[in-house]
C-alpha positions in Angstrom: 70.2 61.1 136.9 71.8 57.8 136.1 70.4 54.5 137.3 73.7 53.8 139.0 73.0 56.9 141.3 69.9 55.1 142.6 72.0 52.1 143.7 74.8 54.3 145.2 74.3 53.8 149.0 76.9 56.4 149.7 74.8 59.3 148.3 72.7 61.1 150.9 69.1 61.9 150.2 70.1 65.5 149.4 72.9 64.5 147.1 70.6 62.0 145.2 67.9 64.7 144.9 70.5 67.1 143.4 71.1 64.6 140.6 67.4 64.6 139.4 67.1 66.5 136.1 64.1 67.6 134.0 63.9 65.5 130.8 61.0 67.4 129.2 57.8 69.3 129.9 54.6 67.3 129.5 50.9 67.4 130.1 49.3 65.9 133.3 49.4 62.2 132.9 48.3 59.0 134.6 49.8 56.3 132.4 53.1 55.7 130.6 54.6 53.3 128.2 57.6 53.2 125.9 58.2 51.7 122.4 61.3 50.3 120.7 62.0 53.6 119.0 62.6 55.5 122.2 59.2 57.2 122.3 57.2 57.7 125.5 53.5 57.4 125.3 51.6 59.4 128.0 47.9 59.6 128.9 46.5 63.1 129.1 43.3 62.7 131.1 42.8 66.5 131.4 42.4 66.7 127.6 41.0 63.2 126.9 44.1 62.4 124.9 47.2 60.3 124.3 50.4 62.2 123.7 53.8 61.1 122.4 57.0 62.3 123.9 59.6 61.8 121.2 63.4 61.2 121.7 64.0 64.8 120.7 61.8 65.7 123.7 59.0 67.2 121.6 55.4 66.5 122.5 52.7 65.5 120.0 49.1 64.7 120.6 48.3 61.4 118.9 44.6 60.9 119.9 42.1 63.3 121.4 38.5 62.3 121.8 35.8 62.5 124.5 35.6 58.7 124.4 38.9 58.6 126.3 37.3 59.2 129.8 40.4 59.6 132.0 42.9 57.4 130.1 45.2 55.9 132.6 47.0 52.8 131.6 48.8 51.3 128.6 49.9 47.9 127.4 51.5 46.9 124.1 49.9 43.8 122.7 51.8 41.1 120.8 49.9 42.1 117.7 51.1 45.7 117.1 48.3 47.4 119.0 48.8 49.7 121.9 45.9 49.3 124.4 44.8 52.1 126.7 42.4 51.8 129.6 39.9 54.5 130.7 38.7 54.7 134.3 36.5 57.8 134.2 38.1 58.7 137.5 37.0 62.3 137.3 33.4 61.1 137.5 33.7 58.5 140.2 36.5 59.5 142.7 35.1 59.8 146.2 31.6 58.7 145.0 29.5 55.8 146.4 29.6 52.5 144.6 26.3 53.3 142.9 28.0 56.3 141.1 30.8 54.0 140.0 28.3 51.6 138.4 26.3 54.4 136.9 29.4 55.6 134.9 30.2 52.1 133.5 31.3 50.7 131.2 35.0 51.3 131.6 36.5 50.8 128.2 39.8 49.5 126.8 40.7 51.1 123.5 43.4 50.2 121.1 45.3 51.9 118.3 48.3 51.2 116.1 51.1 53.6 117.0 53.2 52.6 114.0 56.0 51.4 116.2 56.5 48.3 118.2 56.9 47.8 122.0 57.4 45.0 124.4 54.1 43.1 124.9 52.7 43.7 128.4 54.4 47.1 128.8 
């Protein structure tokens, strides 16, 4: 789909839906960011990982560690780091506030992906 299709008010919902296309297969994800090289960074909370979807549409695991407890958000910093937040959602969803506190702290990790991105994205 082209972004112009999203702005085309003459398209019916069905016609717009027909323009949606699969870009690539990926893991389950909760967070996404892109870099200046056309890569897409995705969280992979099911595997406690960060994966990279390259412009050639191949998927590569960049980081995998139990320390990444439900990675769910990214932001490039102005300093070359890519920051990733972890919510431990799988341990706290639907639980009382005491369970949320018991699973703290909720970390922010960072790594250098080797590419640059727009700070705050």
